[in-house]
N, C-alpha and C positions, 0 to 999 in steps of 0.2 A: 289416492295414489296416481302416478303418471302411467298411462297406458298408450303404447304405440300400436296403432291399428293399421295393419298392412292388408290392402284389399286388391283384388284382381279386377275391380271395376269401380267406377264412381257411384257410391251408394245414394243416388238421387236421380229422378224422383221415385217415390215409393209406389210405382205403378206395375204391379204384377211380379210374381215369382221371386227370383233372386234379389231384385231391387228392393222389394218390401222387407225381406228378411234382413238384408244388409243394412238398410236405412234404419229400421226400428231397433235392431240390436245395438247399433252404434249410438243412436240417439238416447236410448235408455241407459246404456253404460255411461254416457256423458253426464247423466243426472247424478251419478254417484262418484265418478272419477274424472280426472283431467285427461282428455283424449286428444291424441295427435294422429292425424290421418295422412298416410302415404298410399296413394292409389294409382293403379294403372287406369288409363282411359280407354275402355272398350268402345270404339266408335260405332260398331254395329249394334251395341246395346243402347247407347244414349242418343245416337243420331236420329232414329225414327220417332223419338219422343218430342223433338223440337224442330223448328224450321231449319236449323242447321246445327252442326256439332258445336261450333264456337259459342253460339248463344246458349246452348244447353250447358256447356261447361261453365260459362259465366254465371248462369242462374244457380247451378249446383254449388259453386264456390260461395256465392252470396248467402245461400240458405244454410249450408253446412257450417259456415263461419259463426252462425248463431250459437252453436253448442260445441264445436271443436276448437281446441286451443290453437292448433296450426293445421294447415291443409296444403297438400301438394299433389298435383296430378302429373303423371308421366306417360308418354306414348308407349304402345306395345309395338316392337319392331316389325313383327310379321303382319300388323294391321295396315302397313303402308300400301299393300296391293293384294287382291285375291290370289295372284300368282305366288306371292311369298308364302301364303298359308298352305297352298297345295304343295309347293316345293318342300316346305317344312314337314308336312305330313309324310311325304315320301322319304325325305332325309332321315326322319325319326326312326325308320325301320333299321337304320344302320348306326344309330348313336347310342350313347350310354343310357339316356333317359327316353321314355316313350313320349309321344307327342303332347300328352296332357301336362307333362313337366317342361318340355322344351318350349312350349307355346309362350311362356312368360320369361324366357331367358333374356336378360337385358343388362348390358354393361352400365348403362346410364342409371338404371334403377339400383343396381348393386352399389355403385359409387355414391349415389345419393343416400342410400341406407347407411353406408359406412359413416358418412359425414354426420348424419342425424344422430347416430349412436355415439359418436365422439362428443357431440355437442351437449347431449342431454342424457342424464342417468335415469332410465326408465325402470319402473317397478315391474311392469309386465309388458310382453309383446304378444299381440294377437295376430295370427295368420288366418286369413279368411278362406283359404282353400289349400289343398295339398299341392296345387300347382306352384305355390310360393315356397314350399318346403325346401327347395334347394338353396334358399337364402338363409336357412336356419343357422348354418355354421358361423355366420357373421355375428350372431347375437350372444355368443359366449354362454355364461351361466345364468343370464337373466331369465326368470320364469316366463313360460310361453304357453299359449293355447292354440289349438288348431280346430277350425270349424269344418265340418263335412256337410256341405249342402246336399250331397249325395255320397254314397259309398261308390266312388268312381269306377273301381274295377268291377263291382257287381253290375253297375249300369251297362258297362261295355259287354260283359258276358251275356246279359239279357238281350242287348241289341244284337249281338252275334247270333244268338239262338233264334231270333226272329227274321234275320236277314236271308233273303233268297239268293242274292248274288254271291256266288262262291268266293270271289276275290274279296268282296267287302266283308263277308262272314269271317274269312281268315284274318283279315286286317284287324277287325274289332276284337277277335278272340286273342290274337297275340298282343294287342295293346292292353287288353284286360289282364293278361297273364303277367306282362312286364310291370304294369302299374301295381298289381297286387304285391309284387316283390318289393316295390318301393314303399308301399303302404306298411308292409312289415318292417322295413328299415326305418322309415321316418317317424311313424306314429309314436313309438315308445320314447322318442327323443323329446317330446313335448311334455310339459308339466301336466297338462290334461288335454284330452280331445273332447269334442262334443258333436253330436249329430242332432237331426231334427225329429227323430222318432226312436222308440224303444227297439223297433225292428232293425233300424240301421245301427243302433248302438250294439246290438247283438252280432250283426254282420261284421262290424269292425272288430269286436272282440274275438270272433271266430278267426279272423285273419291275423290279428295281433293281440294275443291273450295278455301280454305283459303291459299293454297300454292302459292308462287311466282314461276312462270314457264316461261321459254323462250325456243325458238327453236334455237339450234345450229346444223345445218344439217350435215349429213354425207357428206364427200367431197372426193376429189381426188387430187393427185399430177399431175396437168395438164402438167407439164414439163416432167414428167416421162412417164405417160400414154398418148401418142400422136400417131396419125397415121403416118406410114412410107410408103411413096409412092414407095419405092424401092421393096416392096413385091408385088407379083402378087396374087390376090385373086382368089380362085377356089371354086367349090361347096363343101365347108366344113362348117359344123355346129360345134359350140363349146359351152361347158358349163364349168364353173369353180366354185369351192366352196369346203370347207372342208367337206369330205364325212362321217364324224362321226356325223354331225349335222342333226337331223331328217328331217327338211324341204328339205335339199339338197339330202338326201337319197331318199325321196319320189319323188323328181324332176327327178333324174337320172333313177329311176325305171320307171317313166312315159315316159321318153324319150325312154328308151330301149324297153318297151313293147307296147307303144301306138303310138309314133311319128316315131321312126326309121323304123319300117316295112313299113309304108306308104311312107316315103321319099325314101327308097331303091327301092320300087316298081315303083315309079314315076320317080326317078332320080337315076338309078343304079350306076352311077359313083361318087356318093356323099360319102364323108368321114365325120366321126364324131370324135371329140376330147373331152374326158371327163377328166378334170383336177381337182386334189384335193387329199389331204392326206387321208389315210385310206379308199380307195375304197372298197365297199362291195363285198363279194365273188361272188355273182351271176353276177355282172357287170364284174368282172375280168374273170369269166368263159365264158361269152358271147364274150369277146374280143379274147379269144383263138380260137374261131371258126369263127370269122368274121374279116378278115384283114382290113376292112374299118372302124371298130368300135374300136377306140383307147382309152385305159385307161392309162393315164400317171402317176397317183399318184401325189405327190407334185412336182411342177415345180418351180424352183427358179425364173425364168424370163419367164412369160407367154406371153410377148409382141409379139415375133415372131409368136406364134400360133394364137394369136388374129389378127395379121396383115394378116395372110394367109386365115383366115376364112371369108366367105361371109356373114355369119349370126350368131349372138349370140342368142341362144335359152334358155329361162328361165321359165320353167313351175312350179315355186314355188307357192304353194297354202296355205302355213302355215307360222308360225313364227311371228315375230314382228319387230319393228323398220323399218329402210330402208335398202335396200340391196345394199351394196357397190359394188357388182359385176355388178349391173346395172349402177352405176355411173362410174365405171372403163370402161365399154363398151361404154358409152356415150363419155367419154374422148378420147377413142381410135377411135372415129368416126366410130362406127359399126352400121350396120343394126340390130336392135334388135326385136325379136319376143318373147313376154313374157305374162304371166298371169297378170291381173291387180293387184293382191295381191303382186306379185313380184316387182311391181313398186310403191307400196303404199308409200305415203309421198314424192315422187320424182316428180318434176314439169314437167312431160312428157305429151305429147298430142298424142292420137291415130292417126295414119296415118301421123303425122308430124315428130316426132323423135323416134317413136316406133310403132310397130304393136301389138295390143292386140289379144290374143287368149286364149281359154279355153279348148275346146274339141280337140281331135286328128285331126278331119277334119279341124277345124279352123287353127291349126298349119300347116297342109299341105297346105292349101290355102295361108296363109301368107308367108310361106317359098317359095312356088312356085312363089309368086309375087316378092320376092327378087331375086330369081335365074333367072327369065326370063325377068324382067323389069329393065334394067340397069339404066334408069332415076330415077325410084322409089328408087332403091338401093342407088344411089348417093345422092339423096335428103335426105333420112333418115340418111345417114352417115354425111352429112354436117350439118344438123340440130342438130344431136346428139352432135357433137363437139362444136357447137355454144352454146348449153345449158350448157354443162359442163364448158366451159370457163366463161360464164356469171354468173352462180349461184353456182358452186360447187368446186371452187378452194380452197384448204386448207389454202393458204396464207390469203385469205379474211376471211374464216370461223374461223381460229385460232385467228385472231385479234378481232373478235367479242367476243370470250370468254375472252380473256385477258382484253378487255375493260369492260366486265361485272364485273370482279374481282375488277377493279379500281373503277367503278361506285358504287358498293355496299359497298366497304370499305369507300368511301367518305361519304356515307349516314350513316354509322354505328356510 
């Protein structure tokens, strides 16, 4: 069948978070169906991964052309300057849609979509975020799907509950409230919705009981992310994630201020690797004064660093969806110490394939267990890899989505 894939970002390269999910679901769908891609170019997402945005776009186009029938990228109007984003955030307080929906409003994208739909008769149209839902009315009765990388209103409510600044708290809460109203409006209009965890599927159904909803979990390329026994593990901790994303910023701040001093005191020979584009200034400054505290920025291939680390630490306490960094670490066969929220929606079990921790002392105790108990470390590593292979391979997950397109088209 012919599938039009509408995306809020260029799904390449598959380097962390939303890029991995977008890339692999697109690629796997293209194994079974003819896929046409119309994507916005988020320059803040693709820019840090290449020497410049233009070279990144060119490489993405060359790669995605290998399995997409057609490809087209368009700019996001508010990406033209940081001032435009801030102005839009303020303006959205007084507009029909909340910021999450206004962000992608584009006359150019709308006109291009109209032209594509006139030219080609698609069997299915996929929307990769609710931020694209305002374009749904252009698609007539063509069957459609909507991916929820997070349940956006829930994520905003959670962020509001944790925010100490009263103005920001009020802003996030009202954004969540308004967005929930549109989730109730838009989600039933799609042939089916899908989320990345059973928890998020239930959250969606609680908001919109009449919607058709399925779980297509976040996954991992288990052939790419696999342990390499030729590396020698040492007392190294590691965290990886795009460091312009607020839950990751909070996590590395917690590592630096609360976990790292305790670990250094207990295990003076320990090293820490922080990986991710756009590291905050305070973390970079700390690395200048501590040779064992390493801030790498974006790393094209993080597998060597993962293979050398004895423990993956992930104190994320915010955000939504499921964390691909955890699934990657499982696939690499790593001993993981993480907050329960960081593992939300992933079928892990405490003390079997992950160690849960919340307070600084709990992190110290769990990491000490990994560093000093080789049997425990090896059991965690083995069980992590088993879980990744059994439940989170993108080959299997991608086929689930491709089959859903076929299933619903047959019903239509």
